[in-house]
C-alpha positions as CSV (number, residue, x, y, z in Angstrom):
1,M,57.2,93.5,112.7
2,N,58.7,92.4,109.4
3,P,60.5,89.1,109.1
4,P,64.3,89.2,108.6
5,V,65.2,89.1,104.9
6,R,68.8,88.5,103.8
7,M,70.7,87.3,100.8
8,C,72.5,84.0,101.0
9,V,76.2,84.4,100.6
10,R,76.6,81.1,98.7
11,C,73.6,80.9,96.3
12,C,72.7,84.6,96.3
13,L,69.0,83.9,96.8
14,I,66.9,86.0,99.1
15,T,65.7,84.1,102.2
16,S,63.3,85.0,104.9
17,D,64.9,82.3,107.1
18,P,68.5,83.5,107.2
19,V,71.2,81.5,109.2
20,L,74.2,83.4,110.6
21,V,77.3,81.7,109.1
22,S,80.1,84.3,109.8
23,E,80.9,87.5,111.6
24,V,83.3,89.9,109.9
25,H,85.2,92.2,112.3
26,Q,86.9,95.3,111.1
27,S,89.6,97.5,112.7
28,S,87.9,100.7,111.6
29,G,84.1,100.9,111.8
30,P,81.5,98.4,112.6
31,G,81.7,94.8,111.3
32,F,78.9,92.9,109.7
33,N,77.2,89.5,109.8
34,V,77.1,87.1,106.8
35,Y,74.0,84.9,106.3
36,A,73.1,81.9,104.3
37,C,69.8,80.2,103.4
38,P,68.9,77.0,105.4
39,E,69.9,74.8,102.4
40,C,73.4,76.3,102.1
41,A,74.2,76.9,105.8
42,P,75.5,73.3,106.4
43,H,78.3,74.0,103.8
44,F,79.9,76.5,106.3
45,P,81.7,75.8,109.5
46,S,79.8,76.7,112.7
47,V,80.4,80.2,114.2
48,P,82.7,79.8,117.2
49,D,81.4,80.7,120.6
50,V,83.4,83.6,122.0
51,F,83.4,82.2,125.5
52,E,84.8,78.9,124.2
53,L,87.6,80.8,122.4
54,L,88.6,82.7,125.6
55,S,88.6,79.7,127.9
56,P,91.9,78.1,128.9
57,E,92.7,74.8,127.0
58,G,92.1,72.7,130.1
59,E,88.5,73.8,130.5
60,R,87.2,72.6,127.1
């Protein structure tokens, strides 16, 4: 199996160790994931957990 290879959204370098930094949702058609290299990933906020977003305020 080939390792995942993605382009970093911040520095545009190709990385074989991509980190998911964003999920783009679209109203028509499939969305897509946005990746960064390990060096640039800390510059992005963490991707929220969908279960945390759906939980009532009192349960956090």
